[in-house]
N, C-alpha and C positions, 0 to 999 in steps of 0.2 A: 638762575631764578631762586629767590628766597623761599625756603620751604617752611621754616619754623620761626617766623618773625615775631618777636616780643618787643614791646616798647618798655624800656626800663627807665623809671623816673630818675632824673638827674644826669643821665648820659645822653649826649646829643648823637642821634643816629640820623645821618643824612642818607636816606635810602629812597628807592623808587616805590613809595607806598602804593601809588596807583597801579603799577604793574603787578605788585605782589597781591593786592586785593583782588584784581580782576582775573589773573591767570594762574595763580598758585593755590592759595587758600585764604580764607578770611584772617585778618590780624588776630593774634593770640595775646591775651592779657598775661602779664607777669604773675607769678604765684603770689597769693595774698600774703602780706606780712603776718608774723605771729602777733598774738595779742595775749599777753600773760597777766594783764591786770596790774602791772607795776609801772607802765609807761606814763609819760607826762600827759595829763588830761587836757582836752580842749575845754575852754570856758566861754561862756556867753559874751558876745561882743568882741571877741578876739580877731586880730588880723594875722593870718599865717603867711608871713613873708618868706622869701627864698631862704632855704636852709633850716626852716622851722618845721618840725613834725609833731603833730598832736594826735592823741587817740581819744575815742569815746567808748567807755565800757561801764559796766555796773548797771545801776538803775536807769530806766528810761529817762531821757532828758529833753527839755524843750528850750531852745535858744530863741531870743528875739532876733539876733542877727549874728552873722559870722562872715568874714571875708577870706577868700583863698586867693592870695596874691604871690604865687610862686612857691608856696610851701606845700605840705602834704597833710591831709586829714584822713585818718583811718578809723572807720566806724565799725566797732565790734559789737555794739548793742543796738538800742533803738533810740534814734535821734530825730527830732523835728527842728528845723530851722525856718523861721517865718521869713526873715529877710536875708537871703543868701546872695552874696556877690562872688563871682568866679571869673577873675581876670586872667589867671594862669595858675599852674600847679597841678597836683595830683590828688585824686579822691579815690579811696578804696572803700567799698562796702563789703564786709566779710560774709562768708556763708552763715546763714541764720540771722544776720543783722538786717536792720532796715533804716532807711533814711527817707524822711518826708520833707520836701521843700515846699514851703507855703507860697502864698501869692502876695506877700507883704511889700514887694517893691515892683511897681509898674506892672506890665503885662508880659514881659519877656525876660527870661534868664539867658544872658548872652555868654557863651564860651568864646572868649575873644582871641585865643591863640596860645599855643603851648598849654592847652588844657587836656588832661587825661582823666577819664572816669573808667574805673574797672569795677563793675558790679557783680559780685558773687552772691548777693543776697536779694533784697527787694528795695527798689527805688521808686518813690511816688512823687510826681511833680505836679503842682497845681498852678503852673504858669506855662506859657509858651516857652519852648526850649530851642535856642538857635545856636548851631555850630557856626559862629558868625565870622564875617570877613574883616572885622575891625583891624586886627593886628596879625592875622594868621598868615603863615608862609610855609614853604616846604620844610624849613628847619623848626618851625613852631606850629605844628598842626593841631587840630582839634580831634580827639579820638574818644569815642564813647563805646565801650564794649560790655555787652551783657554776656558775662564770661563763661557760664556753664549752662547745662540743660535745666538746672534748678534756679537760674537767675530770672527775676521778674522785674520788668520796667513798666510802670503804669503812668501814662500821660493821656488817659482816656478822654479828657475834656479839652485838650489843648493841642496846638500844632508843634511839630518838630521840623525845624527848617535847616537845610544844608544849602549854603549859597556861595560856595567857593570850591576850588579844586583841591584843597588841602584839609578837608574834613571828612571823617568817616564814622558811620554808625555800623556796629557789628552786633548781630544777635545770634547767640547760641541757645537761648532759652525761650521765654515768652515775653513779648512786648506788645503793648496796646497804646494806640494813639487816636486822637480825633482824626489826625491825618499827618502824613509826612509830605513835606514839600521839597522836592529836589529842583533847585533853580538851574537855569541854563549853564551856569559856571560849575556845577557839580561834576565831579569826575565819574567816569565809568566805574561801577562797583562801589560807589560811595555809600550805598546801603548793601552790606554784605551779610548774607543769611547762611548760617551754619547748618549742618546736617540735622534734620528733624526739628528745626526751630519753628516757632509759631509767631507770626507777626499779624496783628489785627489793626485795621483802620476803618473809620467810618467813611472818610473821604481821602482819596489818594490823588496827589497832583504831581505829575512828572514832566519836567521840561528838559531833561538831559538824556542823551542817548545811552542806553544800557546802564542806567543808574543803579539797577538792582542786579546783584550777582549771587549765584549759588554755585561756587566753584567746585564743590564736592558734595555728594550725597543729594538729599532732597530737602526742600524747605516749603512751608506753606505760608502763603500770603492771603489773608482773608480781608475782603473789602465789602462793607455792608451796604453803602448807599451809592456813591458815585466814584468813578475814576476819570480824571481829566488828563488825558495823555497827549502831550504835544510832541513826544518823541518815543521811539521804541524803548520799552521798559527793560528788556533783558535779552542777552544772547545765550543764556544758559537754559538747557532743557530740564534742569533739576528744580526749577521754580514752578510750584503748583499754585495757580491763582484760583482761590476759592471764593466765588462770587455769589452773593445771596440772590434769592428769587426776585427781590426788588431792585437789584443793582443795575445801574446804567453806566455804560462806557461811553464817554464823549471824547472822540478823537478828531473832531472837526478841524482843529487847528493843524493836525497832521495832514488831513486830506487837502486842506486849502494850500498847504505847502508842497503838495505833490507827493506825500509820503503815505505809506500804508503799513499794515501789520503792526498795530500799536502795542500788542502784547509780546511781540517778538517770538522767541522760542519757548515762552512759558506755556505750560499746559493749563488751559482755561477750563474750569469746572463751574458750570452755571447751576443755579438752584442748590448751592452748597451750603450746608447748615453751619459750617465752621471747622477750623483746623482740628479742634479737639476730637471730632468724630472720625477723622481720617486716620487710616493706618496705611502708610506707603510701603508697598511691597517692593522687593528688589527688582531692578530693571531687567536682570537676566534670569528671572524666574521662568523656568521652562518645564518640559516634561521629563527631565533627567531623573526625577525621583520615581517615575512610573516604570514598573518591571516590563510592561508591554505597551505598545503604542495604541492598542485597542481601547475603545472608550469604556473605561471603568475607573472606579475611585482609586486613589493612591494606595499602594500596598501598605505603606506606613504613612498614614495621614498626618500632615502637619496640623498645628493648632490654628491655622489661618487658611482662608480659601485661596486657591491658586487657579489661574486660567492657563490653559495649555492646549496644543503645543505652541511654542513661541520660537520662531515665527509660525503663523498658520496660513492655510490656503483659502478654502472656501467656508470653513466653519471652525469653531473651537469649543472646548469644554471648560467648565468650572467645577472643580472638585471642592466640596464644602467640608469644613472641619467636623469632627464627630459631634453629634447632637443637633446638627442643622440639616434639615431635609429640603429647605428651600431658601431662596434669597432673591432680592430685587436686583436686577442687572441694568446698569445704564452704560451705554457705549457712546463715546464722543471722539471726534477727530481732534487734531491739535488746535484748530481755531475755537474749539468748544461747541461745535454743532453736534446735536444728538443724531446718532445713527440707529434707526429702528430695525431690529432683527425681524425676520419673517416668523420665527418661532423660537421659543425656549422650551425644550423638551426636558422633563424632569423624570428620572427613573425612580424617584421616591426614596433613594438611598444616599442622597447627598451628591449626585452627579447631574449637572445640567449641560445640555447640548444647545449651543447657540448657532442658529442658521440664519442666512440672509436671503432676501428676495432676489438680489442681483449681486454680481461680484463687486467687492469693494475695491477702490483704487489702492495700489500698494502704498505703504507708508505706516506711520506710527498711529496707534489708537490708544485711548484710555478706557480701561474697564473699571467701573465702580461697582463693587459688590457689597450690597447692604444686607448684613445678616440679621438686622434688628438690634444688635448690640454694638456694632461698629460698622463703619464704611471703609472697606479696603480698596485701595487704588493701585492698579498695576498697568504698566505699559505693555502693549502687545504689538508686535510687528506683523503686518500683512505682506506676504510675498508679492 
């Protein structure tokens, strides 16, 4: 299995991308090239054919049009391209740099095959963006990687479409869309979400089995209005689905096909205000930091709340960080149904005891701890 897969522009890598994305880790972008300010500058109206590399640095620039046709564009500063054509090639946006793609040509920017985007900065797109099936193949995939925790992709008012088995979107940072559409031909893991990444959508449309993957760590997927799920969205328990109070899940197409469990192994959080408010605690957080198993605060309190013991039997405790005497507690099962405790007893010194009216079925539960400053989310196992 490939552990550290990087796509290097100009070198043909015939690999099992689908397997790597789904079972190992999300694809990793190559290191960004250096930008010294002495390289050949891109100019307005240019066509970057195979073998041609151009940079953009210095003062902010606005181009009427530019074509990437097998070449490489490296954005080191702030660039706006109104009419951008991307038939093949490689696009880097460096840390601290920004690229704005306008709506100057039609309604959709098509990445047709052999297109690689590595965003270390900020990319804003005012058109629909399609990782298209026009010329794509296993040897000529479409890859878009939001490369680091500082990377930002903003397509808030338009669609992002994956319609073939050789296209992948990877998010390690923050990405916002009107919606992502994963068509039936999309591969498992075609949307791969890195640890602590945030992905926002107004409308989510999924037609491919396990299209979303969180192969390591935790990721947050926030959906504001509707999710139309015609296939199971994920097999990974590291995906936290943060659904607004007004959100509606429509999986009628799954039900009519005799399928159930549209969210798969995702942890569904309803009435969720957004990824930015969540702090995902380690899955193995337990009472190992407590000097005694008796109900009392941690001897050396961490700066975040912790639910313990993990696993628990008939009740558990929440130890709050210093300066917090109380918190709002929401408990859900994995399908996202609220579990109402019989009582939350507060000792007034930052320790809450959560008791239940009747024994809970064994399994995994999600504890949301709202301190007023942040919402902390922790998995808890019931024996």
